[in-house]
N, C-alpha and C positions, 0 to 999 in steps of 0.2 A: 141688281136690286131685287128683281123678281125671284131669282133662284134662291136667295137667302131670305125672302119674305120681308124685305126692308121697306118701310113706308116713307121714311124721311132720311135724307143724307145731308150732312153738313160737309161741304167740300171747300178746300182751299186750293188755289191755283188750278181751277178747272180748265180744260181745253176750251178755248173760245175762238170764235171767228166772227168779225164784224159785229161785235157786241151781242152775240148770241152763243148758245151752247149746243153745238151740233152733235149728232151721234146718239141721241136719246130718243125713245119713242115719243111721238107727239101727244100721247096721253098723259105724260108727266107734266107737272107744273114746276117752273123755274123761278127762283126769286134771287135777284141781284140788282145792282144799280143799273138801270137801263140807260142812264145818261152818261155812263162812263165807257170809254173805249177799252179800258183795261179792267178785267174782271179777276180779282184775286180771291173773292169769297162768294159762295153761293149756297143756297139751300134748294135741294131737289125733293119734291114730294110726288110719290107714286100713287098713293091712295086717293081716290075720288071721294072717299067717305069722311075725309077730314076737312073741317072748315079752316081756312087760312086767312090771315090778315097781316100784310107786310107793314112794318113801321118805317116809312120813308124818312122820317126825321132821324132815325138811327141806322141808316143804310147809306153806304158809299162804296167806292171801288174795292175796299178791303174788309168790309163788314156788312153783315145782313142780320136784321132782327125780324123774327117772324113769330106771330102768335098762332098756335095750332090748337084747335078745339076738337075733342073727341068725346061725344056724349056730354056729360056735365063737367068734364075736366079740361082745363086750359093749361097749355105749356107754352113757355117762351123759349124759342130756339135762337141761338146766337152763334153765327159762324164768323170767325175773325181770322184774318191772315196777318201774322206778325212778320214784318219785313226783317230779314236777317241782318240787314245793314243798319238797322235802327235799334236804339236802346228801348226797352219796353217799360222803363220806369219813368 
């Protein structure tokens, strides 16, 4: 993320261990369902200059909803993992 100057990454099927995401710098912020043993979707934020607010009402093991504010602009980020064995309709 640093080499490509990426501030936010929407990740599906991240490598997880005991309900955490190992292997990233401790300065990164991670957003996923902390109550789930299985993590299928996450949002990783590198920049400390962004304000973030997770929407726990719309977050579970396979989706994460995060509001990111930079300056006077707000973005809603949504990371979703579609199970290949389930229909999406």
